[in-house]
C-alpha positions in Angstrom: 87.0 85.0 57.0 83.9 84.5 59.3 80.5 86.8 59.1 81.8 88.3 62.3 84.9 89.5 61.1 83.2 90.7 58.3 80.8 92.7 60.3 83.8 94.2 62.4 85.8 94.9 59.4 83.1 96.5 57.7 82.1 98.8 60.8 85.5 99.7 61.3 85.6 100.7 57.3 82.2 102.5 56.8 82.8 105.8 58.4 85.9 106.2 55.9 83.7 105.1 52.9 80.9 107.6 53.5 83.1 110.3 53.8 85.3 110.2 51.2 85.3 111.5 47.5 84.0 108.6 44.7 87.7 108.0 43.4 88.4 107.1 47.1 85.3 105.1 47.5 86.4 103.1 44.1 90.0 102.3 46.2 88.1 101.4 49.6 86.0 98.9 48.0 88.8 97.2 46.2 90.4 96.4 49.0 87.5 95.4 51.0 86.6 93.2 48.1 90.2 91.7 48.2 90.4 91.3 52.1 86.4 89.9 52.6 86.0 88.1 49.1 82.7 89.7 49.0 81.1 90.8 45.8 81.3 94.7 44.9 77.8 95.5 45.1 77.2 93.8 48.6 79.9 95.2 49.6 78.3 98.9 48.4 75.3 97.6 50.3 76.9 96.6 53.4 78.8 99.9 53.6 75.6 101.8 53.2 73.6 99.9 55.5 73.1 101.3 59.2 72.7 98.2 61.5 69.7 98.5 63.0 67.9 96.2 65.3 65.6 93.5 63.7 62.1 93.7 64.3 59.7 90.7 64.9 57.0 91.7 62.8 55.4 89.5 60.8 56.1 89.2 56.6 53.2 88.6 54.4 49.5 89.0 54.4 47.7 89.3 57.3 45.4 87.1 58.7 41.6 87.3 57.8 39.9 85.2 60.1 40.5 85.8 64.1 40.7 82.8 66.4 37.1 82.2 66.9 36.1 81.9 63.5 39.0 79.8 62.6 38.4 77.6 65.2 34.8 77.4 63.7 36.1 77.0 60.0 38.4 74.0 61.5 35.2 72.2 63.2 33.3 72.7 59.9 36.1 71.7 57.8 36.7 68.4 59.9 32.7 67.5 60.2 32.9 67.5 56.2 35.8 65.0 56.0 35.2 61.5 56.2 35.5 59.7 59.4 39.0 57.8 58.5 40.6 61.3 57.8 39.7 63.5 61.0 42.6 64.7 63.2 42.0 64.0 66.7 42.5 67.3 68.2 
């Protein structure tokens, strides 16, 4: 199955999965695993996750210096390099 078809199938089964009892959820998971080939835990995560739009928020540590300070550091760093290692930017 392609990812798109797995997504469509997940959306079709999700509501039924969320409202059923624990015993029925197991049966739904067994069926989903046979059809898609996903691992059981991955299937549970797919059912629990809501389709939320992705944000363009940057991950990781925030920048420590602003553009002006970074430019000044770049100039001083290039000045410290021997002339054959300098970049021309």
